[in-house]
C-alpha positions in Angstrom: 73.3 -20.6 -10.1 75.3 -23.2 -12.0 78.6 -24.2 -13.4 79.5 -23.4 -17.0 79.0 -27.0 -18.1 75.5 -27.0 -16.6 74.6 -23.7 -18.3 75.9 -24.7 -21.8 74.5 -28.3 -21.7 71.2 -27.2 -20.0 71.0 -29.6 -17.1 72.4 -30.3 -13.6 75.5 -32.3 -13.0 74.8 -36.0 -13.4 71.8 -35.6 -15.7 71.7 -36.8 -19.3 70.9 -34.4 -22.1 70.6 -34.5 -25.9 72.3 -31.6 -27.6 72.8 -30.3 -31.1 76.5 -30.2 -31.9 77.6 -26.8 -33.1 81.1 -27.9 -34.3 82.3 -31.4 -35.1 85.8 -32.3 -36.3 88.1 -35.2 -37.0 91.7 -35.5 -38.2 93.4 -37.7 -40.8 93.7 -40.6 -38.3 90.3 -40.6 -36.6 88.6 -39.3 -39.8 89.4 -42.5 -41.6 87.9 -44.6 -38.8 84.8 -42.4 -38.7 84.4 -42.6 -42.4 84.4 -46.4 -42.2 81.9 -46.4 -39.4 79.7 -44.0 -41.4 79.7 -46.3 -44.4 78.7 -49.2 -42.2 75.7 -47.0 -41.2 74.7 -47.0 -44.9 76.4 -43.7 -45.8 73.4 -41.5 -44.9 73.1 -37.9 -45.9 74.8 -35.8 -43.2 72.5 -33.8 -41.1 74.6 -30.6 -40.8 77.6 -30.9 -43.1 78.4 -27.2 -42.8 79.4 -27.8 -39.1 81.9 -30.5 -39.9 85.7 -30.1 -40.4 88.3 -32.6 -41.4 91.8 -31.5 -40.6 95.0 -33.2 -41.6 97.6 -32.9 -38.9 98.7 -36.2 -37.3 100.7 -37.7 -40.1 101.0 -34.7 -42.4 102.6 -35.0 -44.9 102.0 -38.7 -45.3 104.8 -41.0 -44.2 104.0 -44.1 -46.3 102.1 -44.9 -49.5 99.4 -46.6 -47.3 98.9 -43.4 -45.3 98.8 -41.4 -48.5 96.1 -43.7 -50.0 93.9 -43.5 -46.9 94.3 -39.7 -46.7 93.3 -39.4 -50.4 90.2 -41.6 -49.7 89.2 -39.3 -46.9 89.7 -36.2 -49.1 87.2 -37.7 -51.6 84.8 -38.6 -48.9 84.9 -35.1 -47.4 84.2 -33.6 -50.8 81.3 -36.0 -51.3 79.8 -35.2 -47.9 80.3 -31.4 -48.2 82.7 -31.3 -45.2 85.3 -28.6 -44.9 88.7 -30.0 -45.5 92.0 -28.5 -44.3 94.8 -30.4 -46.0 98.5 -30.9 -44.9 100.2 -27.8 -43.6 97.1 -26.1 -42.3 97.9 -27.0 -38.8 96.7 -29.0 -35.8 92.9 -29.5 -35.5 92.6 -28.1 -32.0 94.6 -24.9 -32.9 92.6 -24.4 -36.1 89.3 -24.8 -34.3 90.5 -22.1 -31.9 91.3 -19.7 -34.8 87.8 -18.2 -35.1 85.9 -21.4 -35.7 84.6 -22.0 -32.1 82.6 -19.4 -30.1 81.6 -19.2 -26.4 78.6 -21.2 -25.4 78.9 -23.7 -28.3 78.9 -27.4 -28.0 82.0 -28.8 -29.8 83.0 -32.4 -30.3 86.2 -33.6 -31.8 87.4 -37.1 -32.6 90.5 -36.6 -30.5 91.1 -36.6 -26.8 92.5 -33.1 -26.7 89.4 -31.5 -28.2 88.9 -30.0 -24.8 91.4 -27.3 -25.9 88.8 -24.8 -27.1 87.1 -24.8 -23.7 89.5 -21.8 -23.3 86.9 -19.9 -25.4 84.1 -20.6 -23.0 82.7 -23.5 -25.2 81.8 -27.0 -24.0 84.5 -28.9 -26.0 85.2 -32.5 -25.6 86.5 -35.6 -27.4 84.7 -38.7 -28.6 85.5 -41.8 -30.5 85.3 -42.3 -34.2 82.0 -44.2 -34.1 80.4 -41.5 -32.0 81.7 -38.9 -34.5 80.1 -40.8 -37.4 76.8 -40.8 -35.6 77.1 -37.0 -35.1 77.7 -36.6 -38.8 74.5 -38.5 -39.5 72.3 -37.0 -36.8 73.8 -33.6 -36.0 73.5 -34.2 -32.3 74.5 -36.5 -29.5 73.9 -37.1 -25.8 76.0 -36.1 -22.8 76.1 -36.8 -19.1 76.5 -33.3 -17.6 79.8 -33.5 -15.7 80.5 -32.5 -12.1 83.0 -29.6 -11.9 86.3 -29.1 -10.2 86.9 -25.4 -9.4 90.5 -24.2 -9.8 91.0 -20.7 -8.5 94.2 -19.0 -9.7 95.5 -16.0 -7.9 98.5 -13.8 -8.2 101.0 -13.6 -11.1 103.5 -16.0 -12.5 107.3 -15.4 -12.0 108.9 -14.3 -15.3 110.6 -17.7 -15.8 107.3 -19.7 -15.4 104.4 -20.0 -17.8 101.0 -21.7 -18.3 102.6 -25.1 -18.9 104.1 -25.0 -15.4 100.6 -24.2 -14.0 98.9 -27.1 -15.8 101.6 -29.6 -14.9 101.2 -28.5 -11.3 97.4 -28.9 -11.5 97.8 -32.4 -13.1 100.2 -33.4 -10.4 97.7 -32.4 -7.7 94.6 -33.9 -9.3 96.2 -37.0 -10.7 95.7 -38.7 -14.1 92.3 -40.0 -13.1 91.2 -37.5 -10.4 89.1 -35.6 -12.9 87.5 -38.5 -14.6 84.2 -37.4 -16.3 84.4 -34.0 -14.7 85.1 -30.5 -15.9 87.9 -28.2 -14.8 86.7 -24.6 -14.4 89.5 -22.0 -14.1 88.6 -18.7 -12.3 90.2 -16.0 -10.2 92.3 -13.0 -11.0 95.2 -15.2 -12.0 93.0 -16.8 -14.6 91.7 -13.6 -16.1 95.3 -12.3 -16.4 96.4 -15.3 -18.6 96.7 -14.8 -22.4 94.5 -16.8 -24.7 97.6 -18.9 -25.6 98.0 -19.8 -21.9 94.3 -20.6 -21.5 94.4 -22.9 -24.5 97.4 -24.7 -22.9 95.5 -25.3 -19.6 92.3 -26.5 -21.3 94.3 -28.7 -23.7 95.6 -30.8 -20.8 92.4 -31.1 -18.9 92.1 -34.6 -20.3 95.4 -35.6 -18.7 93.5 -35.5 -15.4 90.8 -37.7 -17.0 88.5 -34.6 -17.3 85.9 -34.4 -20.0 86.7 -30.7 -20.6 88.3 -27.6 -19.2 86.9 -24.1 -19.1 87.7 -20.4 -19.0 84.8 -18.0 -18.9 84.7 -15.7 -22.0 85.9 -12.2 -20.9 87.6 -9.2 -22.3 90.6 -11.2 -23.4 88.2 -13.6 -25.3 86.4 -10.7 -26.9 89.6 -9.1 -28.1 90.9 -12.5 -29.4 87.8 -13.4 -31.3 87.4 -9.8 -32.7 90.6 -10.5 -34.6 88.6 -13.2 -36.5 85.6 -10.9 -37.1 83.4 -12.1 -34.2 81.6 -10.0 -31.6 80.8 -11.9 -28.5 79.3 -11.2 -25.1 81.3 -12.2 -21.9 80.1 -15.0 -19.7 79.3 -14.1 -16.1 80.8 -16.2 -13.4 78.2 -17.7 -11.2 78.5 -19.5 -7.9 78.1 -23.2 -8.8 78.2 -26.4 -6.9 81.6 -28.0 -7.2 82.7 -31.5 -6.3 86.2 -30.2 -5.5 87.9 -26.9 -5.1 91.6 -26.1 -5.6 93.4 -22.8 -5.1 96.8 -22.0 -6.6 98.9 -18.9 -5.9 100.7 -18.4 -9.2 103.5 -16.5 -7.4 104.5 -19.7 -5.8 104.8 -21.6 -9.1 108.2 -23.0 -10.1 109.4 -24.6 -13.4 108.4 -28.2 -13.3 108.5 -31.4 -15.4 106.4 -34.4 -15.9 108.8 -37.3 -15.4 108.6 -40.5 -17.5 106.3 -42.2 -17.9 103.3 -40.4 -16.3 102.0 -36.9 -16.8 101.0 -36.6 -13.1 104.5 -37.5 -11.9 105.6 -33.9 -11.5 108.9 -32.7 -10.1 110.9 -29.5 -10.0 113.2 -28.9 -13.0 116.1 -28.5 -10.6 115.6 -32.0 -9.4 116.5 -33.4 -12.8 119.0 -30.6 -13.8 121.9 -32.0 -15.7 120.0 -35.0 -17.2 121.4 -35.6 -20.7 119.1 -34.9 -23.6 119.3 -36.3 -27.2 116.4 -34.2 -28.4 114.2 -31.2 -27.6 110.8 -30.7 -29.2 108.8 -27.5 -29.1 105.3 -27.5 -30.6 102.0 -29.5 -30.5 98.5 -28.4 -29.6 99.8 -27.6 -26.2 102.7 -25.3 -26.9 103.0 -24.6 -30.6 101.4 -21.1 -30.7 103.1 -17.9 -31.7 103.5 -16.8 -28.1 105.4 -20.1 -27.5 107.7 -19.7 -30.5 108.4 -16.1 -29.7 109.4 -17.0 -26.1 111.6 -19.8 -27.4 113.3 -17.5 -30.0 113.9 -14.9 -27.3 115.9 -17.3 -25.2 117.9 -19.0 -28.1 118.5 -15.8 -30.1 122.2 -15.4 -30.9 123.1 -18.7 -29.4 123.3 -22.3 -30.7 121.5 -25.4 -29.4 123.6 -28.3 -28.1 121.3 -31.1 -29.1 118.7 -32.0 -31.8 116.0 -29.5 -31.5 112.7 -29.6 -33.5 110.2 -26.8 -33.6 106.8 -27.2 -35.2 104.3 -24.4 -35.4 100.7 -25.3 -34.5 99.2 -23.7 -37.7 100.1 -22.1 -41.0 99.0 -18.7 -39.6 101.4 -19.1 -36.7 104.2 -20.1 -39.0 103.6 -17.1 -41.2 103.5 -14.7 -38.3 106.7 -16.2 -37.0 108.3 -15.8 -40.4 107.2 -12.2 -40.8 108.4 -11.1 -37.4 111.8 -12.8 -37.6 111.0 -15.4 -34.9 111.6 -18.3 -37.3 114.9 -16.7 -38.5 116.2 -16.7 -34.9 115.1 -20.3 -34.3 116.7 -21.5 -37.5 119.9 -19.5 -36.8 120.2 -21.2 -33.5 120.5 -24.6 -35.2 116.9 -25.8 -34.8 114.9 -27.8 -37.4 111.5 -26.3 -38.2 108.8 -28.8 -39.3 105.6 -28.2 -41.2 102.5 -27.1 -39.1 101.0 -30.2 -37.5 101.5 -32.7 -34.7 105.1 -33.5 -35.6 106.9 -35.9 -33.3 104.2 -35.9 -30.6 102.6 -39.2 -31.5 105.7 -41.0 -32.5 104.7 -41.6 -36.1 107.2 -39.5 -38.0 109.2 -36.2 -38.1 111.3 -36.8 -35.0 110.7 -40.3 -33.6 113.1 -41.1 -30.8 115.5 -44.1 -30.8 115.7 -46.8 -28.2 117.6 -45.5 -25.1 117.3 -41.8 -26.1 116.0 -39.1 -23.8 114.0 -36.0 -24.8 112.3 -33.0 -23.4 109.0 -32.1 -25.1 106.4 -29.4 -24.7 103.7 -31.9 -25.7 101.0 -33.2 -23.4 101.9 -36.8 -22.9 105.0 -38.8 -22.0 103.5 -42.3 -22.0 105.9 -45.2 -22.4 106.9 -45.8 -26.1 104.7 -43.0 -27.3 107.4 -40.9 -29.0 109.7 -43.8 -29.6 110.0 -47.4 -28.5 112.4 -47.7 -25.6 112.9 -43.9 -25.3 111.9 -41.7 -22.4 110.7 -38.1 -22.5 110.1 -35.4 -20.0 107.4 -32.8 -20.4 108.1 -29.1 -19.7 107.5 -25.5 -20.6 108.8 -23.7 -23.6 111.2 -21.7 -21.5 112.5 -24.9 -19.9 112.8 -26.5 -23.4 114.8 -23.5 -24.7 117.2 -23.4 -21.7 117.7 -27.1 -21.9 118.3 -27.2 -25.7 121.1 -24.7 -25.3 122.9 -26.9 -22.8 121.9 -30.3 -24.2 120.7 -31.2 -20.7 117.7 -30.4 -18.5 118.2 -26.9 -17.3 116.0 -24.5 -15.3 115.0 -21.4 -17.3 115.4 -19.2 -14.2 118.0 -16.6 -15.2 117.7 -17.4 -18.9 114.8 -14.9 -19.5 
């Protein structure tokens, strides 16, 4: 009997294992750094180029001539190496890897800390640095220390005004920003199986905000249905009784809309505690909450109304943007006075497309609110899509209770 990490990596917690990497990916930022490290290694022939993806998302489209030059250099390198390249507008790397590229039981490494996102599909997905990524390109494998696992048992059902983001912020507040360091978070229970794939991706995406190496959901009927859309037939993963270093239990019925308060993700408080706080900007999107389910929920709340502050909405991928356009979701969002950006990371990393000014305050559905991240001298709260929508309509932090 073992945890999912132990089963996939093939060793007990604490042991060191060498594993072939099934999927490796980098984005336009880390890809450039990995490319330079690869060249310093002598530019060897890549071991498994068909498993490597380069995805432009962080500064896409380019914001300066220097950025554009580096991105073009990486394009040429990817073509030379035989790596799959997704250029600007394709979407965020973690979202694209979840759109039929990652399968249960695989070992997935991304050159970005939120690569743990696709653990929602029952894969061991984790982030590594650019130098490690270059070594994976060259060798096709890497080593891991099998992490201990924190079990998070979810029971019950969410209130209609709460969503997966409220769950994961609650979890982060309880575990703390370093409470899961080099551990895995394993979500189980009837509350976990009831969550949509979008919700599972949100929870696994933010595992790293507890310091965790990865987050997991077991592949089940929801996973089967989701991956069947991309032409994959998979077998469910059976939940076994493993040995856990810590166990948490959360009754979803007791969940309330919450925020991460500047400038720590684990400083979590009820939305009502900060109700009335003036907002200069609201941002909906990122690899945490830029999926179609998120955009649809946002559109449902703002439909027929008008936002009271700058509101930026960025779909997580081209496929999501297209679906939102075809269903009228984008029409509702635009009619409410929002600005829709190209698929990608958008304002999340504070590089372009919505950087905040000094002294400004924002509410974001992203995964981090570190000081100066989205704008020097600004502050930003993290919250759910529903909280973002209700707050955008008033121009101040507002609970979504009653808005849905």
